[in-house]
TIPA-267612 format. One record per residue (C-alpha): residue in three letters; x, y, z; chain. Coordinates in steps of 0.2 Angstrom, whole numbers, plus 5000, padded with zeros to 4 digits. Layout:
BEGIN
ATOM   residuo      x      y      z   cadena
ATOM       ALA      X      Y      Z        A
...
// end
This chain:
BEGIN
ATOM   residuo      x      y      z   cadena
ATOM       UNK   4724   5178   4824        A
ATOM       UNK   4740   5168   4829        A
ATOM       UNK   4746   5152   4824        A
ATOM       UNK   4752   5140   4837        A
ATOM       UNK   4763   5125   4835        A
ATOM       UNK   4760   5112   4849        A
ATOM       UNK   4775   5100   4850        A
ATOM       UNK   4771   5083   4859        A
ATOM       UNK   4782   5072   4868        A
ATOM       UNK   4780   5058   4855        A
ATOM       UNK   4786   5069   4841        A
ATOM       UNK   4769   5074   4834        A
ATOM       UNK   4766   5093   4830        A
ATOM       UNK   4749   5100   4828        A
ATOM       UNK   4745   5117   4821        A
ATOM       UNK   4731   5127   4828        A
ATOM       UNK   4724   5145   4825        A
ATOM       UNK   4719   5156   4840        A
ATOM       UNK   4705   5167   4841        A
ATOM       UNK   4707   5185   4849        A
ATOM       UNK   4710   5184   4868        A
ATOM       UNK   4710   5165   4869        A
ATOM       UNK   4723   5156   4880        A
ATOM       UNK   4733   5142   4873        A
ATOM       UNK   4722   5130   4882        A
ATOM       UNK   4706   5137   4876        A
ATOM       UNK   4712   5136   4858        A
ATOM       UNK   4717   5118   4860        A
ATOM       UNK   4701   5113   4868        A
ATOM       UNK   4691   5122   4855        A
ATOM       UNK   4699   5111   4841        A
ATOM       UNK   4698   5095   4851        A
ATOM       UNK   4716   5094   4858        A
ATOM       UNK   4714   5090   4876        A
ATOM       UNK   4730   5096   4883        A
ATOM       UNK   4733   5093   4902        A
ATOM       UNK   4721   5105   4911        A
ATOM       UNK   4713   5106   4928        A
ATOM       UNK   4709   5122   4937        A
ATOM       UNK   4711   5133   4922        A
ATOM       UNK   4714   5147   4934        A
ATOM       UNK   4733   5147   4936        A
ATOM       UNK   4732   5138   4952        A
ATOM       UNK   4737   5120   4950        A
ATOM       UNK   4750   5119   4937        A
ATOM       UNK   4743   5104   4928        A
ATOM       UNK   4745   5113   4911        A
ATOM       UNK   4763   5118   4913        A
ATOM       UNK   4771   5119   4896        A
ATOM       UNK   4787   5125   4888        A
ATOM       UNK   4787   5141   4877        A
ATOM       UNK   4800   5138   4863        A
ATOM       UNK   4797   5154   4853        A
ATOM       UNK   4785   5169   4851        A
ATOM       UNK   4779   5183   4861        A
ATOM       UNK   4765   5181   4874        A
ATOM       UNK   4756   5187   4890        A
ATOM       UNK   4760   5175   4904        A
ATOM       UNK   4744   5179   4913        A
ATOM       UNK   4741   5177   4932        A
ATOM       UNK   4746   5162   4943        A
ATOM       UNK   4752   5157   4960        A
ATOM       UNK   4770   5153   4964        A
ATOM       UNK   4766   5135   4969        A
ATOM       UNK   4759   5132   4951        A
ATOM       UNK   4774   5140   4942        A
ATOM       UNK   4789   5145   4951        A
ATOM       UNK   4800   5161   4946        A
ATOM       UNK   4814   5148   4942        A
ATOM       UNK   4803   5139   4930        A
ATOM       UNK   4796   5155   4922        A
ATOM       UNK   4814   5161   4919        A
ATOM       UNK   4818   5144   4911        A
ATOM       UNK   4804   5147   4898        A
ATOM       UNK   4789   5137   4906        A
ATOM       UNK   4772   5144   4907        A
ATOM       UNK   4754   5139   4910        A
ATOM       UNK   4744   5135   4895        A
ATOM       UNK   4728   5141   4904        A
ATOM       UNK   4735   5158   4906        A
ATOM       UNK   4746   5161   4891        A
ATOM       UNK   4739   5173   4877        A
ATOM       UNK   4749   5174   4861        A
ATOM       UNK   4755   5191   4855        A
ATOM       UNK   4763   5182   4840        A
ATOM       UNK   4764   5165   4832        A
ATOM       UNK   4770   5153   4846        A
ATOM       UNK   4779   5136   4847        A
ATOM       UNK   4775   5127   4863        A
ATOM       UNK   4781   5111   4870        A
ATOM       UNK   4766   5101   4878        A
ATOM       UNK   4772   5089   4892        A
ATOM       UNK   4762   5075   4887        A
ATOM       UNK   4760   5063   4872        A
ATOM       UNK   4748   5067   4858        A
ATOM       UNK   4739   5050   4862        A
ATOM       UNK   4737   5057   4880        A
ATOM       UNK   4729   5072   4874        A
ATOM       UNK   4715   5063   4864        A
ATOM       UNK   4706   5058   4880        A
ATOM       UNK   4695   5071   4888        A
ATOM       UNK   4692   5071   4906        A
ATOM       UNK   4674   5067   4911        A
ATOM       UNK   4662   5068   4926        A
ATOM       UNK   4658   5051   4933        A
ATOM       UNK   4646   5046   4946        A
ATOM       UNK   4654   5033   4957        A
ATOM       UNK   4649   5022   4972        A
ATOM       UNK   4660   5018   4987        A
ATOM       UNK   4665   4999   4986        A
ATOM       UNK   4677   4999   5001        A
ATOM       UNK   4684   5010   5014        A
ATOM       UNK   4699   5003   5023        A
ATOM       UNK   4710   5011   5036        A
ATOM       UNK   4728   5007   5032        A
ATOM       UNK   4735   5017   5047        A
ATOM       UNK   4728   5030   5059        A
ATOM       UNK   4731   5043   5046        A
ATOM       UNK   4728   5034   5029        A
ATOM       UNK   4712   5028   5021        A
ATOM       UNK   4711   5017   5006        A
ATOM       UNK   4696   5022   4996        A
ATOM       UNK   4689   5010   4982        A
ATOM       UNK   4676   5016   4970        A
ATOM       UNK   4666   5009   4956        A
ATOM       UNK   4657   5018   4942        A
ATOM       UNK   4638   5018   4945        A
ATOM       UNK   4636   5013   4927        A
ATOM       UNK   4648   4999   4928        A
ATOM       UNK   4661   5006   4916        A
ATOM       UNK   4679   5004   4919        A
ATOM       UNK   4691   5018   4924        A
ATOM       UNK   4701   5024   4909        A
ATOM       UNK   4718   5034   4914        A
ATOM       UNK   4736   5033   4912        A
ATOM       UNK   4745   5026   4927        A
ATOM       UNK   4751   5041   4937        A
ATOM       UNK   4736   5052   4933        A
ATOM       UNK   4723   5058   4946        A
ATOM       UNK   4705   5062   4949        A
ATOM       UNK   4695   5076   4957        A
ATOM       UNK   4683   5070   4970        A
ATOM       UNK   4668   5081   4975        A
ATOM       UNK   4666   5082   4994        A
ATOM       UNK   4648   5079   4996        A
ATOM       UNK   4637   5093   5001        A
ATOM       UNK   4650   5106   4997        A
ATOM       UNK   4657   5115   4981        A
ATOM       UNK   4674   5109   4985        A
ATOM       UNK   4685   5095   4977        A
ATOM       UNK   4700   5086   4982        A
ATOM       UNK   4713   5078   4971        A
ATOM       UNK   4719   5060   4973        A
ATOM       UNK   4730   5049   4962        A
ATOM       UNK   4725   5032   4956        A
ATOM       UNK   4734   5018   4965        A
ATOM       UNK   4725   5004   4955        A
ATOM       UNK   4728   4997   4937        A
ATOM       UNK   4720   5006   4923        A
ATOM       UNK   4705   4999   4913        A
ATOM       UNK   4697   4990   4927        A
ATOM       UNK   4680   4992   4935        A
ATOM       UNK   4688   4998   4952        A
ATOM       UNK   4697   5014   4955        A
ATOM       UNK   4708   5014   4971        A
ATOM       UNK   4715   5029   4981        A
ATOM       UNK   4726   5032   4996        A
ATOM       UNK   4719   5047   5006        A
ATOM       UNK   4729   5056   5020        A
ATOM       UNK   4718   5061   5035        A
ATOM       UNK   4719   5079   5040        A
ATOM       UNK   4711   5086   5056        A
ATOM       UNK   4697   5096   5051        A
ATOM       UNK   4699   5093   5033        A
ATOM       UNK   4682   5092   5023        A
ATOM       UNK   4686   5076   5014        A
ATOM       UNK   4694   5068   5030        A
ATOM       UNK   4679   5073   5040        A
ATOM       UNK   4667   5065   5027        A
ATOM       UNK   4677   5049   5027        A
ATOM       UNK   4678   5047   5045        A
ATOM       UNK   4660   5052   5049        A
ATOM       UNK   4649   5050   5035        A
ATOM       UNK   4656   5039   5021        A
ATOM       UNK   4647   5022   5019        A
ATOM       UNK   4649   5008   5007        A
ATOM       UNK   4637   5012   4992        A
ATOM       UNK   4638   5030   4995        A
ATOM       UNK   4639   5041   4980        A
ATOM       UNK   4654   5051   4975        A
ATOM       UNK   4656   5062   4960        A
ATOM       UNK   4673   5063   4952        A
ATOM       UNK   4681   5071   4937        A
ATOM       UNK   4694   5059   4928        A
ATOM       UNK   4707   5057   4921        A
ATOM       UNK   4718   5072   4925        A
ATOM       UNK   4736   5077   4925        A
ATOM       UNK   4752   5075   4915        A
ATOM       UNK   4761   5065   4928        A
ATOM       UNK   4760   5047   4920        A
ATOM       UNK   4771   5033   4916        A
ATOM       UNK   4780   5035   4899        A
ATOM       UNK   4787   5020   4889        A
ATOM       UNK   4802   5014   4899        A
ATOM       UNK   4818   5017   4889        A
ATOM       UNK   4831   5017   4903        A
ATOM       UNK   4833   5013   4921        A
ATOM       UNK   4819   5021   4932        A
ATOM       UNK   4820   5030   4949        A
ATOM       UNK   4803   5032   4958        A
ATOM       UNK   4803   5044   4973        A
ATOM       UNK   4788   5044   4984        A
ATOM       UNK   4783   5054   5000        A
ATOM       UNK   4768   5049   5010        A
ATOM       UNK   4753   5045   5000        A
ATOM       UNK   4763   5050   4985        A
ATOM       UNK   4766   5032   4984        A
ATOM       UNK   4749   5030   4976        A
ATOM       UNK   4753   5034   4958        A
ATOM       UNK   4768   5022   4958        A
ATOM       UNK   4757   5008   4963        A
ATOM       UNK   4747   5011   4947        A
ATOM       UNK   4764   5012   4937        A
ATOM       UNK   4770   4996   4944        A
ATOM       UNK   4753   4988   4941        A
ATOM       UNK   4756   4993   4923        A
ATOM       UNK   4774   4987   4922        A
ATOM       UNK   4769   4971   4930        A
ATOM       UNK   4756   4968   4916        A
ATOM       UNK   4769   4972   4903        A
ATOM       UNK   4782   4960   4912        A
ATOM       UNK   4794   4974   4914        A
ATOM       UNK   4812   4971   4914        A
ATOM       UNK   4818   4988   4916        A
ATOM       UNK   4828   4991   4933        A
ATOM       UNK   4818   5002   4945        A
ATOM       UNK   4824   5011   4961        A
ATOM       UNK   4809   5015   4972        A
ATOM       UNK   4813   5027   4986        A
ATOM       UNK   4798   5029   4999        A
ATOM       UNK   4798   5039   5014        A
ATOM       UNK   4784   5043   5027        A
ATOM       UNK   4783   5052   5043        A
ATOM       UNK   4780   5036   5054        A
ATOM       UNK   4782   5018   5051        A
ATOM       UNK   4763   5014   5051        A
ATOM       UNK   4762   5027   5037        A
ATOM       UNK   4773   5016   5025        A
ATOM       UNK   4758   5008   5018        A
ATOM       UNK   4755   4995   5004        A
ATOM       UNK   4772   4987   5009        A
ATOM       UNK   4767   4969   5006        A
ATOM       UNK   4760   4974   4989        A
ATOM       UNK   4777   4983   4985        A
ATOM       UNK   4787   4967   4991        A
ATOM       UNK   4776   4957   4979        A
ATOM       UNK   4781   4968   4965        A
ATOM       UNK   4799   4967   4969        A
ATOM       UNK   4798   4948   4969        A
ATOM       UNK   4793   4947   4951        A
ATOM       UNK   4802   4962   4943        A
ATOM       UNK   4819   4971   4945        A
ATOM       UNK   4813   4982   4958        A
ATOM       UNK   4824   4989   4972        A
ATOM       UNK   4813   4995   4986        A
ATOM       UNK   4820   5007   4999        A
ATOM       UNK   4809   5013   5014        A
ATOM       UNK   4813   5026   5027        A
ATOM       UNK   4804   5036   5040        A
ATOM       UNK   4808   5052   5051        A
ATOM       UNK   4802   5042   5066        A
ATOM       UNK   4816   5036   5076        A
ATOM       UNK   4806   5023   5085        A
ATOM       UNK   4799   5015   5069        A
ATOM       UNK   4806   4998   5066        A
ATOM       UNK   4809   4989   5049        A
ATOM       UNK   4813   5005   5040        A
ATOM       UNK   4829   5016   5038        A
ATOM       UNK   4828   5032   5048        A
ATOM       UNK   4830   5049   5038        A
ATOM       UNK   4824   5056   5022        A
ATOM       UNK   4822   5050   5004        A
ATOM       UNK   4837   5061   4999        A
ATOM       UNK   4849   5050   5008        A
ATOM       UNK   4849   5037   4994        A
ATOM       UNK   4852   5050   4980        A
ATOM       UNK   4871   5048   4978        A
ATOM       UNK   4883   5042   4966        A
ATOM       UNK   4888   5027   4977        A
ATOM       UNK   4871   5019   4975        A
ATOM       UNK   4866   5026   4958        A
ATOM       UNK   4882   5027   4949        A
ATOM       UNK   4885   5037   4933        A
ATOM       UNK   4871   5031   4922        A
ATOM       UNK   4856   5041   4916        A
ATOM       UNK   4839   5038   4922        A
ATOM       UNK   4821   5044   4920        A
ATOM       UNK   4815   5050   4937        A
ATOM       UNK   4797   5052   4943        A
ATOM       UNK   4794   5060   4960        A
ATOM       UNK   4778   5063   4969        A
ATOM       UNK   4775   5070   4987        A
ATOM       UNK   4774   5085   4997        A
ATOM       UNK   4782   5101   4989        A
ATOM       UNK   4796   5102   5002        A
ATOM       UNK   4801   5085   4998        A
ATOM       UNK   4800   5087   4979        A
ATOM       UNK   4811   5103   4981        A
ATOM       UNK   4824   5094   4992        A
ATOM       UNK   4825   5080   4979        A
ATOM       UNK   4828   5092   4965        A
ATOM       UNK   4842   5101   4975        A
ATOM       UNK   4850   5084   4980        A
ATOM       UNK   4850   5078   4962        A
ATOM       UNK   4859   5093   4956        A
ATOM       UNK   4871   5093   4971        A
ATOM       UNK   4875   5074   4968        A
ATOM       UNK   4876   5077   4949        A
ATOM       UNK   4864   5062   4946        A
ATOM       UNK   4861   5061   4927        A
ATOM       UNK   4843   5060   4921        A
ATOM       UNK   4836   5061   4903        A
ATOM       UNK   4818   5065   4909        A
ATOM       UNK   4812   5071   4926        A
ATOM       UNK   4793   5071   4930        A
ATOM       UNK   4785   5077   4946        A
ATOM       UNK   4769   5079   4955        A
ATOM       UNK   4768   5089   4971        A
ATOM       UNK   4754   5092   4983        A
ATOM       UNK   4753   5107   4995        A
ATOM       UNK   4740   5112   5007        A
ATOM       UNK   4724   5120   5001        A
ATOM       UNK   4713   5126   5016        A
ATOM       UNK   4717   5111   5028        A
ATOM       UNK   4719   5097   5015        A
ATOM       UNK   4732   5092   5002        A
ATOM       UNK   4728   5095   4984        A
ATOM       UNK   4740   5089   4971        A
ATOM       UNK   4749   5101   4959        A
// end
């Protein structure tokens, strides 16, 4: 039996005892500590943690869930790690966040709005009338009706309300995309598992940088709703890029946020014909001239290639950051699933 010390972001440490052949995640859940977890199969990266000391078997996982660079830096997946000795593990979430266990909820479609030729806004309400409990930035798994498949989407709405809102990119031939275009109707039932993920807004202690690609803007909408409710005074840079001008969605809502809080909004598109936005990519704003020498907390959500490009540019431009949080999504089959 190995003893495992779980260190949380808020300074809390919990000690747990593993049983033979248990993973760190299995041990944690057995004793009621609900660390971030989703697939439990080494494929999603939600349970990524930092191994501080001890010997362990890292298990099996895919590159998209844990890169070689991350593994070399001491990161591992709690759903795969099996201790060979006592361990000290940093959990990338607060102890408070780990008190909430994800649950299955039956929901009804309240609204389905087409924001562009490629993006739907889906609004759900719980069939039992309960409110959606999550931390701004977290996501849900939505079951595609009549299939065993699920798709992951971040909340774009405020927590603790009766309505959950999501932005969904349509993909030709995608299971969820086909359902939304051809079958979904107001009042239709959708089963979800919520909440999931360790990408969520921490208490603002310094200037913030939010970087969004495509429907990766969704979790930032939830974060901004939270900051609005708290009457936030922390300066925020929001860099938001999309492939086309019409896919820069929720723009009026973003402008409304910038009118009532210290939010600087930058939008861009790679479409040379689009009007009203800068041309190029979000990395064009990651420079000393704009950001200076101060240290930031940085949040990024979007396609894997964008996330990696931003990380490279941050290093190249020597932009200081105290904390760096990311959520990336990559194709699974024919649709995007968040990691």
